[in-house]
C-alpha angles and dihedrals in degrees: 000000000000091000091051092051090049091053093048091048092049091050091047091051089050091055092047093048091053092050092046090056090053100053091150089068093051091048091048092051093050091045090050092053092044090050091053090053092046093051092052091045091054094042099051099028092220115232118184091273096044091047093058092044101046104016099083092052092047091048096052094040089057092047092048095049091046088051092053091052091048095047092048089053091046091066098041094074090054089066092059112100089349093284090168091058090053091050091050091052091053114101091245129122115253088231090061091047089055094048093049093050094041093051090048090051090046093055092046093049092043092057092047091048092051091053092046090052090055092049091047093050090052097047099039097034089222121139112230097167095122128130094232091054089050091052095047091045090057091047092048092049091050091051094045091050095049097045093039093051091051095049092042088058090047095052105033093098093047117099094220094046091132087064100033097050095060090044090057099034103048099054090044095055095041094104091049092046091049091051091050092051092049094049092047091049093049094046094045091055092050098253117159125264091251092069093051095045097082090054092047089051089050091052091048092051090048091053094048093051099041097042089053093046092046092051091050095046101040094082092052090047092055094044092052 
């Protein structure tokens, strides 16, 4: 168990070191999401009512598109010098490879999501500092990371991966995205926890199923 955790931690650190050396990509992703929010803010001129009606959808659309950009970039460095081939030759379980990459993607997306939340609060003047939004944001980031890591591994050898990855990723995370929007909308309008709970349970069930499926399939994806 200790050896497995050490391997996962080493792989996670590898992913974070790579991302830290490419700060321009992280900045570009955050700027892209912020620009999406700014465009919507200018287009709809959010009043207090409009902000609560359209804000949650705008917020999660920006986070999702930023996630797609980040996940696409996360696989591009694996193509350099056949880094994937080197990883596959390492005496490491494919499950551990997946966990290391998924945790690295989770941390990267979590930081980007936090910044997007701050930008959204400023532009839409809508308070989203609610515990249920925090919970669903963590669940959404877990799901995005797991599914994105799986599909990134599936498409990294494909020439049109920048197009194929969003086509696979977006429909797959639609239930999770819908749950996140509903929870954010309910919390922003002051509705009680009990109304958000079914959506949070849905997001939790989604994560359990898709994380398990992604772990099982990742090895086959790399071998193919």
